[in-house]
C-alpha positions, 0 to 999 in steps of 0.5 A: 292345398289341404281341403277342410274335412267336416270331421276334422278336429279344430287342432288338426284343421289349424295344423293343416293350415300351417302345413299349407303356409309352410308349402307357400300356398296362397295366404288368402285362401288359408286366411279364409279357412282360419277365420271359419275356425276362430276359437272363442277367447277363453274356451281353449287358450292353447288352441287359440294360441295355435290359431293366432300363430297360423293367422299371424303367418298368413297376415304377414304373407298378405303384407299386414305387418301390424295385424301379424305382429299383434296376433303373434305377440298375443299368442306368445303371451298366452303360451307364456301364461300356459308355461308352454316354452315351445309355443312361445318359441314358435310365436317369437320365431314367426314374429322375427320373420315379420321383422326380418323381411322388413329390415327391422334387425333389432326387433327380429334379433330380440325375438329370436333371442327369446325363441332360442332361450325358450327352446334351450330351456325346453331341451327342444333341439328342433326349436333351437335349430329353427331359431338359428335358421331364422337368425341366418335369414335375418343376416341375409336380409341385413346384407351380411351373407358371410355371417349367415352361412355359419348359422345355417351350418350350425342349425343343420348340424345341431338337429338337421336330421330331426328337422321337418323335411321342408324346413331342412330343405329351406335351410339348405337353400338359404345356405346356398343363397348366402354362399352366392351372396358372399361371392363364394361361387365355387363353394356354392356350386359344391354345396348345390351338388351335395344337396341336389338329391335332397331337393328332388322331392322339394316343393316347386318354390324351393326348386325355383330358388335353387335355379335362381342361384344357379343363374347367378353362379353361372353369370358370376363365372361369365358362363352366359350360355349356361346361365340362360339354360338355367334361366329357361329351367327356372321359368318352367318352375315359376308360377304362370301368374305374372304378379306372383312373388316368384315372378318378381324374384326371377325378374330380379335374377334376369336383370342381374344377368342382363347387367353382367351381359351389359344389356342395360335396357333389358335390365332397366325394363324389368327392375322398375316393377321389381323395385315397386313390388319390394317397396309395396311389400316393405321388404327394405333389404331386397328393395335396396339390392334392387336399387343398387342393380338399377343404378348400374343399369341406369349408368350403363344407359347414360342416365347418371341423374336417375342412377344418383336418385335411386342410390339416394333413395336406397341410402335413405332406406338403409339408414332409416332401417339401420341396415349397415351392411346395405348402407355400406354397399350404397355408399360404395356405389356412390363413391364409385360413381364419383370416380366415374364422374371425376369428382373430388368431393367425397362428402358430396357423394356419400350421403349422411356422415357415418357413425363414430368409427371407435364405436363400430370398429373394436380391437384395432391393431396396426397392420402397416402403412401404405401410400394412402395412409395407415392400415389396421386390423379391426372387428366390425361390430355391424358386419360381424367380421374382422376387416382391414381398415385403410385410413386415407389421411386427407384433412392434413394435406395442403397439396391439392394435387396429392389429395386428388390422387389419394381420392382418385385411388380410393375411388378406383379401388371401390369401383373395381371392387364393385365389379368383381366377385371372386375368392381370389380378389379382396373386396372393398366392403365400403367407404366411410367419410369422417366429419374431419374430412378423412376417409376410411376404406373397409376391406376384406381382411386377408389374414396371411403373409404376402407372396414376397415372404414366400420367396425367401425360401425355396418353392417347389416348381409344382407349387410355384406353378399351381400358385401362378395358375390360381393367380391367373384364374383371379386375373381372369375374373378381374379382366372379365370385369374390364379392369387392368390391375396395373400393379401386380407384384408379390407384395399385392398378393396375400396368402390366405392359405397355403394354396389360396393367393388373393390379389389386393390393392386396386389403387392404380387400376385402369377401369377400361382397358386400352387407356394409357398408363404409366402407373405401377411399380417400376420393377414389374412394369411392362415396356408399354407402361414405362412409355405411357402407351395403351395397356390391357390384360396382357400388361398384368400377364407380363407381371405375372410372368415375372412373379413366376420366374421369381417363385422359381428362383430366377432373377428379374433381369434374367427373366426379362431377357428370357424371351430371347432364349437365355441358355442359363435360364433354360438350364435352371428351369429344366433343373427344377423340372419344368417341361417344354410347354411351361417353359414356352409359356413363361417365355411368352409371358415376359415378351416385350411385345403384347402380341406375343404374350398369351391372349388371356389369363384363363389360357395361362391357367389352362396351359399350366393345368394341362402340363400337370395332367400330362406329367401325371399321365407320363408318370 
């Protein structure tokens, strides 16, 4: 901490307080120093404005929202009278932080709009970049990480080189947080490696935040030993005080890891204090996320009523603060619990009716129709992204059994999506129940053709195998979440890019391997599905094998018989350049007996990539 210097000017002393606040040093001690520095009103308005901004930041850190906003707004008024645009922008940015932490999105957005306008008018690139950074943080607090990452990108490109080192590093860490929260784990890891050297001299708090995101990345990939190594590293960076905010953030990350490892008792033991701290500090977005995690732990412990209560509290909090992204997540969790409990009453599990869909979703265009209803493409004003809307037409159905099937399919899709976070798997963002009884699923828009359209022309063997390996990686994430898709087919794999297949439609998925199922598409069903026997991950691998043969130009009937060693198929596969290793893999994939098939989707990917490596070495 910068100790006060008897010969230091008031301007320098206030600036030193700002530096200590930026370094996240204790706000109580900084506040004490600022009180001793208080300028007399009217003596030097510019100095008083700077003092008020520093005092407002410290008050916010102490949880004194009203005092903080009063100081910051008074400072902005003084700077406006002095025609000091940079000062107005500074005060408004800090006011936005106060609003953002507490989930007050509208007020934070208006403050940031004023800050950005003042910075642009003053031709202050650093000020504009700082406003964009705070806008990104606001998107994170509002539960919209996909919208946050581009703002951090833009800020770092506009004037990242001229940003103060601490601010630049904070923005880099925030971008990492947004990528992880959006489920873009591979991109997050690449970015973390890129910024690693820049963080070597970063303050301990920033290093801790990076370590926390590394824990989350390893956990999301199922690399639990790596996650625990990162956890030990994070503990070494955290303050010793058990009551510190950093300790609470670390406890939240530990709880997430515990839930992934199904250690629900450990997660529950830690989350009560986490939720209480976020609630005491009035951090609505963080409290809601912690309650969502708590509900998973409570359900895992068989405490369904407690889980329902914490979700209800989270939904009330999200609706009261207008946190639509978080509210959608809570409604999704409530609907998923309905699936687990077998209830057919959607209205009863989703809380208050949602807002008018015609106001929230604009630029609608039809995408097609499916077994559940119509599908359209739309722009979600609240989430700030294009989405796919799957309307489930329930109100006009007289057949209760059909209605129950549609409701069960919707809930299955929601529950499956709540378990998986992978770029090769489409997410369900939420479910909205309309007053008339119909429901609408909000899903990721995967903009591209499905795999069937790719099969209309010849596909090079190397590209076909590369796509199969990527689909297998996505299946590995699905199976790690204890889900069997049960309806893998070319129509349910959408190409988001030339080498980016995305698995969609979990309406008939099984949420616990080992159950019996006859659901799926007949052409891709395994023998065990056709006979209503128990299915598991190897059921999806059989369908993956059939898809691989189709990509390679082999008819399905010939593919099904290949496990017996069909000479015509062998000749065809050799002709397109497959090596014996890949041919053996395909034969095992379409075996009628589960025990012959590969044990995991990850093994399929490894065999294919190993064969690529061997071919390159031979060349």
